[in-house]
Every structure is written in C-alpha cells, then in structure tokens.
Phi, psi and omega in degrees: 000137183292127178280173186297318182298317179294321180296318179296318179298317179297321180294318179297316179297322179295317179296316180296319179297316179298319180296318179295316180297319179297319180295319180294318182291338184290335183254133176239159177248123178244134178255123177254116182271127177235174182295334186252338181194154171261119187254124173278131181242124172282118182249127175249091191290151177209160185276345185290179183259016180245134177236124180257114183255115182247159177234066179281111181278077190236009183057030178073019187248006184293142180253304181300320181296321180290322176298318178297317180298318178298318180295318178296318179297322177298333180265011174094007180255114179286142182233132173244134179229091180287139181267082186292320184296314180294322180300324180258007178053052183248150177285160181277075176223156186298325182297341179294336184301323181294338182268000177274121186295131176295323179298323178291320177300316181289331176296324177291320175299316178304315181297321179293318181297325181294346176290344182084002180269163174286122186258123173246144178257148179211141175198167178228158176059217180297337180297344178297335176299325182297316184286329176292317179295315181295319182295315181294322179292319181293319180297329181294338182249003184223136179287325180284165178242159173285167187288331180157181181218145175246117178256109183261116178050052186295146175235093192241014177286142172289319179219165178302125183299146176259126181306133178089353180244149178296125180292152177254127184259162177299158188299335184288343182289131177081018183248001183238158177255013179297141165295137186228137166252128182247119180247133178223152180279144181286346182251032177230143178302337181297340181297332182285345178257011186295324179289320178297314179297319179302316180296321179293321181294336184277355191298335179253014175111359178293141166267133186238127173249117184253135179226140175255129178266115186296147168066021176231155176262169173293145179060026183301331183284356176249001185272155176266341185251043184292148173267181185297317180299319180292323176296319181294314181295321177302317181291343182245023182301321180298318178295321178298318179292319180296321177296320179299324180297331180292337180274355185258000000 
C-alpha cells in the first residue's frame, strides 16, 4: 500500500508535469511569409480583444519575456513575439537592427491587425527603434492608427550623448502619431533625458506619458546581478505592462 510520503511525491510530480505541459501548450509558432523573409512568431494566444506585438531581438531565447507573455495571456492579452534576427539570419548585435527590413516589420503588423484585436507595440532597449520605424511606415499607408506603444528603457541615441549638448536620436524618433508610454529606470543616467526624449517623440503628434521606475537599472530583467527591487519588478512585469496600457 502506498505510504503518505510516496503519495505526496506522486502528487507533486503530477502537478509539476501538468504545469510544464500547460506552459508548452500556451505557446504556438506562427510563420509569417514576406517577400524578404519567413518570420517565426511565438504566439501566446488569449481570448481577449488586445494583442501585444513585441520585437525582442533575442533569437527566440528570452526567458523573462516569455514568462511575462504567459502571464499576460492568462489575463486575456494575446502576445506575439516575432524572431526577427533568425528570420534575416543576423547576429545578436545592435548593428543588426538596421538590416531588418521595414517592409517585413509592417507585414507583421498587418497580420496582427487582421486578427481584429486592438494592437499595441512593445519593445525594450535598442529594439524600440524597430517599433517606431515600423509604426511610422505602417501609418503612412493606413488611415487608422494602432492602439499605442510601450517603450521600455529605450536606447535611441545615434551616438553617446555629450554633456551639455542636445542629444541626437535615431531617425525613427518623432515620426509616428502613436500614443506612447515611455518607461525608464530610476538608477540609470538616461532618466535625466526622459523629458527631452518625450518632447522629440511628440513631434509628429504622439501623446507621450513618461514614467520612472524607482530603484531599477535599464535592462534589469536581463541582468545576472539584480537587486531586490529589480527582482520584484521582474516578477511583476506583466502587471507593469497592464498598467501602461491604461495610459494609452
């Protein structure tokens, strides 16, 4: 007869197995064929009417982002994560962003819009250039607008800023009319330029809501040396994104 300890162990294994199976089933792979590349998109489906389209240039290897996507999907927000680097066979370096076709980016937006859901764009760091470039290009061919964009810890300088001089931003800044939420960490020098960046982003009609997250650095969710505040915010990324959506 099975003793209590064995029964408990069997129950724990069953729960863990079920959790793993549920996590695997939560993610689907959708292939979007374009003239320049076939892009694999990690889809975290949900029944709600909101679709969050992100461009994490991570070669499909992000961990924190996928956990966040699963959590959002559980709350009814569908998430798409196209693997742009693999589609264009590019290395994971910042200079690769310039080689990602704008037409392919807008084709992915078209596919997302065709779902009939409200489409929001999201990216972090240098990848934020992709959604600004894609949004402005898509708006040029469409009368309607996307629902908005979340720029998390954006890195949009053309070159390292010189103290006392106006920074120069990448060409995509200030070219879209999307409503934008701009998030920056309180423990990064970039927080001091948040108002300047907000003003530049507004030049074509975007409304910009800027927020500073206390006690965190930029890219904290990708760091190995995180502090307690960064660990807490990482665990609550889905909540942070949902709050951001209320401002759009």
